[in-house]
C-alpha positions as CSV (number, residue, x, y, z in Angstrom):
1,X,34.7,2.0,3.9
2,X,31.9,1.4,1.4
3,X,28.4,0.1,2.3
4,X,29.2,-3.3,0.7
5,X,32.3,-3.7,2.8
6,X,30.4,-2.8,6.0
7,X,27.7,-5.4,5.1
8,X,30.3,-8.1,4.5
9,X,32.0,-7.3,7.8
10,X,28.7,-7.7,9.7
11,X,27.8,-10.8,7.8
12,X,31.2,-12.4,8.7
13,X,30.8,-11.5,12.4
14,X,27.2,-12.9,12.4
15,X,28.4,-16.1,10.7
16,X,31.2,-16.5,13.3
17,X,28.8,-16.0,16.2
18,X,26.2,-18.4,14.7
19,X,28.9,-21.0,14.2
20,X,30.1,-20.6,17.8
21,X,26.6,-20.9,19.1
22,X,26.0,-24.1,17.0
23,X,29.2,-25.7,18.4
24,X,28.3,-24.9,22.0
25,X,24.6,-25.7,21.8
26,X,24.0,-28.3,19.0
27,X,20.4,-29.3,20.0
28,X,19.2,-25.8,20.5
29,X,21.0,-24.7,17.3
30,X,19.4,-27.4,15.2
31,X,16.0,-26.6,16.7
32,X,16.5,-22.9,15.8
33,X,17.5,-23.9,12.3
34,X,14.8,-26.5,11.5
35,X,11.9,-25.0,13.4
36,X,12.7,-21.3,14.1
37,X,13.8,-20.3,10.6
38,X,10.7,-21.7,8.8
39,X,8.4,-20.1,11.3
40,X,10.2,-16.8,10.9
41,X,9.9,-17.0,7.1
42,X,6.2,-17.8,7.3
43,X,5.6,-14.8,9.7
44,X,7.5,-12.5,7.3
45,X,5.5,-13.7,4.3
46,X,2.2,-13.2,6.2
47,X,3.2,-9.7,7.4
48,X,4.4,-8.6,3.9
49,X,1.2,-10.0,2.3
50,X,-0.9,-8.1,4.8
51,X,1.1,-4.9,4.2
52,X,0.4,-5.2,0.5
53,X,-3.1,-6.7,0.5
54,X,-4.8,-4.6,3.2
55,X,-4.2,-1.2,1.6
56,X,-5.1,-2.6,-1.8
57,X,-8.4,-4.0,-0.4
58,X,-9.1,-0.7,1.4
59,X,-8.3,1.2,-1.8
60,X,-10.7,-0.9,-3.9
61,X,-13.5,-0.7,-1.3
62,X,-13.4,-4.4,-0.2
63,X,-12.8,-3.4,3.5
């Protein structure tokens, strides 16, 4: 089994579980989609920016 097939398998399983969750809990699911996902993306952007910017600032003597 190649890496791509493994990734596709886990992606399919995750999609099925997410769909099952959305059918069982429509309000909580929509809350997760429209509030949780944007917050998660913003947190990822902040962390990745800090990971890049802080070492660069330290390297150039700003910190």
